[in-house]
N, C-alpha and C positions, 0 to 999 in steps of 0.2 A: 495691554495686559487686562484679563478679565478678573472678576471679583474672586473667583476660586484660586487663581494663580497668585493674586495679591495676598490672600490669607495664607497660602502655603509659604510664600516668601517671608511674610511676617513671622510665621511660626519658626521657620529655619533661622532667621536672624535672632529671634529671642533665645533659641536654644544655643546658638553660637555665643551669644552674650553671656549666658549662664555658665557655659564651659570656660569662657575666657576669664570670668570672675573666679571660678574655682582654681584655674591654673595661674592666677595672678598676672593675666595678660596685660593689665593696665599699670603694671609696676613701672614701665618706662625704662630708659637706659640708665646705667649705673653712673651717678654723678661723680663718683670717685675714680672712674676708669681713666687711664692715661690716654685720652683722646685729644685731638686738636680742638674739639668743641669745648671740652672741660678745661683745657689749659690756656685757652685764648684769654679769658678774663684775668687769671693770675699773671700771665705774661704782660698784658697791657698795664696792670697795676704796678708790676715791677718796673717796666720801662717809664711809666709816669714818674716814679720816684727815683729810679736809678739809671735812667736812659741817657744821662749826659755823658759825653765823651770829654774827659778832662786830662790834663797834662802833667799831673803830679808836681805842680808848682804850688805847694801848700801855703807857705809862709813868706810874706813880703815885708820889707824889701829883701832882695836876694843879691848877695855880693859875688862878684866874679874876680878871682885872683889872677895874677899874671900867668901862673902856671896853667890854669884852666883855659885862659884866653889863647895861650900858645899851643895847647894840645888839641885844639879843635873840639873841646867838650860840647855837649849838646846845648848848654846855655850860651856858650860862646858863639854858636852858629845861629841859634834861634833869637836871642835877645836883640841883636842889631836889626833883624827884620821886624820884630815886634816894635822896636823904637821907630823905625821908618813908618810903620802903620799907625803910629800915635797911641799905642797901647801901654808903653812904658817910657820912662825917661831915666837917663843915667847921670850920675855925678861921680867924681873922683873923691874918695875919702881916705883919710889916713888910717893905717892899720899896722899892727906890729910886724916888724920884719921877720921873715922866715924863708925857708928854702923855696916854698911855693910863692913867696911874696917878697923878693929881695929888695924892692924899692920902697917898701913900707906904705903901699897904697893899694886900694881895691877899687874896682868900678862897681858902684852900687846902683841897682835897678829897682825902681819902684813903679807901681801902677799909676797911670794917669786916670783922670775921671772917666775917660772912654774905656780904659782897660778894666776899671772896677765893675763895669757892667757885666763882665764875664767871670768875675770872681764870686762864686756861688757856694751856698751850703752844699757840701758833698762829703760826708763823713768817710774817712778811710783810715785804716790802721796799718802802720808799718811796724817793723821790728822795734823801732825806737820810740814811737809816739802815736797818739791818736790825733788825727787832723780833722777839723770841722769843715774846712772850706778848701776849694781847689779852683784853678783857672780852667774853665770849661769852654769848649769851642763848637759844640754841636749837640743836638738832641735827637734821639732815635724814637721812632714809633713803629709798631708792627704793621707790615703790609699783609702778609699771609703766612700761616704756619704750613710748612712744606712736609714735615716729617716729625714723628714722635717715636723714640726708641726707648725701651726699658733697659735699665742698667742696674748693677748692684745685685746682691743676693739676699737682702733682708726683706722677706715677704711681708712683714708687718709694716714696713716703711719703704715701699718701693720708690725707686728713683727713675725719673723720666728725663730724657734729653730732647729738647725741642729745637728743631732747625726751622728758621724762619727768614723770610725776606723782609725788608724794612724800607721805611721812608726816613729821610734825614733833613733836619733843619740846621744848616751850618751857620756860624757867625758870618756876617757879610764879608768881612775881611779875609775869610778863608778862600774866597774866590781869587785872591791875588796869587799870581804864579810863584812869587818868592815864598809866600806863606805855605803853599802846597809843597814847595821844594824842601823846606826845613821841617815840615810836619808830614812826612810821607805816609805814615800809617793813617792819619786822619784823612788825607787826600784819597787813599785807597778805599776807605770806608765810604767816603762821599761818592766816589765814582762807581761803587758797587750797589748803590741804592736802586730801588724800583725793580727788583727781581734779578739784578746782575750778580749779586753776592748773597750768600746765606750766612747768618750768624747762629750761634747756638746758646742755649740757656738751660741749665739743669734745675730740676725741681725734685723735692722729696715729698712724699705723701705723709702728712702729719695728722694729728687729731683734729685740726681745724682746716684741713684742706691742703692744697699743693703749696709748698713753701719754697721760694727760690734759693738757689745757692749763690753766694756772693763771689766765690772764686771761679777759676776756669773749669771747664768741663771737657 
């Protein structure tokens, strides 16, 4: 390139720069737009705080009545496996006689020292109470955001639904076949890691950025 060509090129670039400044070319992408790039950090922050998979076993010890044991209730199926794995221990304790408990005794399950390793702070509100802790069996992290879809009709606070693949760190004992049998949903999420299954998380655009929904989407 000769000197004349270089000067012409420099003049052209300078003019383009001036036009770009006038047209706000340097403004960059909209940080509030519902894109995978903008929602990655809010999703990661949400999973860091709320990415535990827990079993709604909030308050221990938990009693199992004769009626529950005979009906195949979920605790009646799960607790014997958890006891075999050393997570809980059981004792028979006296209780008032009732239709559900004609012999006047219940089987009381409490966490062992090993089981307490998985009893974590995990706030959750039910119809009856607020619960601070839960028994948690795995933790999720984002692998990749696959899709972002807009939902809702409130233009001032748009909602975005993020579909993403994930990595999972399960409790070691969740590799046990009996544990996977009595906790089939956890097993399904485990088997769907590394791109085989997608999860979804909803966000609403607020004054301070994208805010996650705690309920289903």
